[in-house]
C-alpha positions in Angstrom: 38.5 20.7 2.6 39.3 19.1 -0.7 40.2 16.0 1.4 36.9 16.2 3.0 35.0 16.5 -0.3 36.7 13.6 -1.8 35.9 11.6 1.4 32.2 12.6 1.1 32.2 11.8 -2.7 33.6 8.3 -1.9 31.3 7.3 0.7 28.3 9.1 -1.7 29.7 6.6 -4.8 30.1 3.5 -2.4 26.3 4.3 -1.1 25.4 4.7 -4.8 27.0 1.0 -5.7 25.8 -0.5 -2.9 22.1 0.4 -3.6 22.2 -0.3 -7.1 23.8 -3.8 -6.3 21.0 -4.3 -3.8 18.3 -3.3 -5.9 19.5 -5.3 -9.0 20.0 -8.6 -6.7 16.3 -8.1 -5.6 15.0 -7.6 -9.2 17.1 -10.9 -10.3 15.4 -12.7 -7.4 12.0 -11.8 -8.2 12.9 -12.8 -12.0 14.4 -16.0 -10.5 11.0 -16.6 -9.0 9.0 -16.2 -11.7 10.9 -18.5 -13.6 11.5 -21.3 -11.2 8.4 -20.6 -8.8 8.2 -24.4 -7.6 11.9 -24.3 -6.6 11.8 -21.2 -4.4 8.9 -21.7 -2.4 8.1 -25.0 -0.5 4.5 -24.9 0.0 1.9 -25.2 -2.7 -0.2 -21.8 -3.3 -3.0 -24.0 -4.1 -3.2 -26.0 -1.1 -5.9 -24.8 1.1 -5.9 -25.6 4.9 -8.7 -24.2 7.1 -6.8 -25.3 10.4 -3.9 -22.9 9.1 -5.6 -20.1 8.3 -4.6 -16.6 9.7 -1.3 -18.3 11.0 1.7 -15.6 11.8 4.9 -15.4 10.3 7.1 -18.6 11.3 9.7 -20.8 10.8 7.2 -23.1 8.5 5.3 -20.1 7.3 7.8 -17.5 6.5 5.5 -14.7 5.5 2.2 -16.5 7.4 -0.5 -17.9 5.9 -4.0 -16.4 4.7 -7.5 -16.7 5.4 -7.7 -19.7 3.6 -4.7 -21.3 4.8 -2.6 -20.8 1.8 1.1 -19.7 2.3 1.6 -16.2 1.9 5.3 -16.8 0.2 4.2 -19.4 -2.0 1.5 -16.6 -3.4 3.8 -13.8 -3.4 6.6 -16.1 -5.4 4.0 -17.6 -7.7 2.3 -14.2 -8.4 5.6 -12.4 -9.4 5.2 -14.6 -12.7 1.6 -12.9 -13.7 3.1 -9.8 -12.1 6.2 -9.4 -14.2 4.5 -11.0 -17.6 2.0 -7.6 -17.0 4.5 -5.1 -16.3 7.2 -6.2 -19.4 4.2 -6.9 -22.0 2.9 -3.8 -21.0 6.0 -1.9 -21.6 6.9 -3.4 -25.0 3.3 -2.7 -26.4 2.8 1.1 -25.3 6.5 1.9 -25.8 6.4 0.2 -29.3 3.3 1.7 -30.3 4.0 5.2 -28.7 7.6 5.1 -30.1 6.1 4.3 -33.0 3.5 7.4 -33.0 6.2 9.8 -32.0 8.5 8.5 -34.8 6.1 9.4 -37.6 4.7 12.5 -35.8 8.4 13.7 -35.6 9.8 13.0 -38.9 6.2 13.6 -40.9 4.9 17.0 -42.2 2.8 19.6 -39.6 -0.4 17.9 -40.5 0.2 14.5 -39.4 2.7 15.7 -36.0 -0.5 18.0 -35.2 -3.0 15.3 -35.7 -1.2 12.8 -33.6 -0.1 15.0 -31.0 -3.6 16.3 -30.6 -4.8 12.7 -30.2 -2.2 12.2 -27.2 -3.1 15.5 -25.5 -6.6 14.0 -25.3 -5.2 10.6 -23.7 -3.3 12.8 -21.6 -5.8 14.9 -20.0 -7.5 11.6 -18.1 -5.2 10.8 -15.6 -3.2 7.3 -16.3 -5.0 5.0 -13.8 -8.5 6.4 -15.0 -7.7 5.7 -18.5 -6.4 1.9 -17.3 -9.6 1.9 -15.0 -12.0 3.0 -17.9 -10.1 0.8 -20.6 -10.5 -2.4 -18.3 -13.8 -1.6 -17.4 -15.4 -1.5 -21.1 -13.1 -4.9 -22.0 -14.0 -6.6 -19.0 -11.2 -8.7 -16.6 -8.7 -10.7 -18.3 -5.2 -10.4 -18.5 -4.9 -9.5 -22.0 -7.3 -6.3 -21.4 -5.5 -5.7 -17.9 -2.0 -5.4 -20.2 -4.0 -3.4 -22.8 -5.0 -1.0 -20.3 -2.2 -0.1 -19.0 -0.5 0.2 -22.2 -3.0 2.4 -23.5 -2.4 5.0 -20.4 1.6 5.1 -21.0 1.3 5.7 -24.6 1.5 9.5 -24.2 4.9 9.7 -22.3 6.2 7.4 -24.9 5.0 9.0 -27.9 6.0 12.9 -26.6 9.7 11.4 -25.6 10.4 9.6 -29.0 9.0 12.8 -30.7 11.2 15.3 -29.0 14.3 13.0 -29.8 13.1 12.8 -33.6 12.7 16.5 -33.9 16.2 17.3 -32.3 18.0 14.5 -34.3 16.6 14.7 -37.9 18.2 18.3 -38.4 21.6 17.4 -37.5 24.3 17.8 -39.3 24.9 14.0 -40.3 21.4 13.2 -41.4 21.5 15.9 -43.9 25.0 14.7 -44.8 23.2 11.1 -45.3 20.4 12.9 -47.5 22.8 14.8 -49.5 24.6 11.3 -50.7 21.4 10.1 -51.7 20.4 8.2 -48.7 15.9 8.0 -48.5 13.8 8.4 -46.0 13.9 4.7 -44.6 17.7 4.8 -44.7 17.5 7.8 -42.6 15.3 6.9 -40.1 16.5 3.4 -39.5 20.3 3.9 -39.7 20.5 7.4 -38.0 17.2 8.8 -36.5 15.9 5.4 -34.6 19.3 4.3 -33.2 20.1 7.8 -32.0 16.6 7.8 -30.5 16.5 4.8 -28.5 18.5 5.3 -25.3 16.0 7.7 -23.7 13.0 5.2 -24.6 14.9 2.5 -23.1 15.3 4.4 -19.6 12.2 5.4 -19.5 10.9 1.6 -20.5 13.3 0.6 -17.5 11.6 2.7 -15.2 8.3 1.9 -17.1 8.1 -1.8 -15.9 7.5 -0.6 -12.2 5.0 1.9 -13.2 3.1 -0.7 -15.2 3.1 -3.3 -12.3 2.2 -0.6 -9.6 -0.9 0.5 -12.1 -1.8 -3.0 -12.9 -1.7 -3.5 -8.8 -4.2 -0.7 -8.4 -6.4 -2.4 -11.0 -6.5 -5.7 -9.3 -6.8 -3.9 -5.9 -10.0 -2.2 -7.0 -11.5 -5.8 -8.5 -10.8 -5.0 -12.0 -7.7 -7.2 -12.5 -7.8 -11.0 -13.0 -8.8 -13.5 -10.3 -7.0 -16.7 -10.9 -6.1 -19.6 -8.8 -2.9 -17.9 -7.9 -3.6 -14.4 -7.8 -1.4 -11.4 -8.9 0.4 -9.0 -6.1 -2.6 -6.7 -6.4 -4.9 -9.0 -5.9 -3.2 -10.6 -2.7 -3.0 -6.9 -1.6 -6.9 -6.5 -2.1 -7.2 -9.7 0.0 -5.2 -8.4 2.9 -7.5 -5.5 3.1 -10.1 -7.1 5.7 -7.9 -8.3 8.1 -5.4 -5.8 8.7 -6.3 -5.7 12.7 -6.4 -9.9 12.7 -3.3 -11.0 10.2 -1.7 -7.5 9.1 0.7 -10.0 7.5 -1.7 -11.0 4.5 -1.5 -7.1 2.8 1.4 -6.0 4.4 4.3 -8.5 2.7 2.6 -8.2 -1.0 2.5 -4.4 -0.7 6.0 -4.4 0.3 7.3 -6.7 -2.3 5.7 -4.6 -4.8 7.5 -1.6 -3.3 10.7 -2.8 -3.3 10.6 -4.1 -6.6 9.2 -0.7 -8.1 11.9 1.2 -6.1 14.4 -1.4 -7.1 13.5 -0.8 -10.8 13.6 3.1 -10.5 17.1 3.0 -9.0 18.5 0.5 -11.9 16.8 3.2 -14.4 18.3 6.0 -13.1 21.8 4.5 -12.9 21.1 3.2 -16.7 20.2 7.3 -17.5 23.6 8.5 -15.9 25.2 5.9 -17.5 24.4 7.0 -21.0 24.2 10.6 -19.8 26.7 11.4 -17.2 26.1 15.1 -17.0 22.6 14.3 -15.6 24.6 12.3 -12.3 26.3 15.5 -11.8 23.2 17.8 -11.8 
């Protein structure tokens, strides 16, 4: 029985490692595509050829062509750059602002804590995608406004995670010991509270990249994103909805890349969380 359990655990471990490696390889491929799109895709994403419109996947066009004769694979490769920029910057802005709010709220007195948390509660009453739609509709369609919309929608989550960490750490023995030897507020925050509060935020930010891209994709699909000569993944997905019965590949492959990227980021985030806290892997 013990041998059987060990064999089963070994199989599960190999499966987890294989899945992690595949996820990391796919994320690396997307990052390389965003940095060197011209070297990955042989067709120009801006070249329109009506005679090649709605061609099915083939050796010449691996993922087919759209209604304008553009190569789908080239559009996905070049569109990955904008999608990644939106995802990463949204996490940096939302995580940075939310982390700062959570830090101040958790460390300061009850009045500041109550004020900040009530604001976060108000934002949380509105679903994230609805908040992003509201902000994007008010500010207008642009890449910067799209990033800002997704960042604001993610603020409460980061703020609450950071606040919980700060509330737990600021009462730790080593923080009180630092205070007893004359360390000021800035010293306790910079050298003790902030470094020990960051790991959960980093895990959340890792997973947040995929969620931000997913939210930005939804906004682009609804027409609230940015329209460029080279569209992002969300707008590509939107273009394919009118051709599902005659050219399924226009919407299918952008949707597949979006799904695979979000799943890969989530797997990587879970692995990072288990590395920081091995007890979570056993639960």
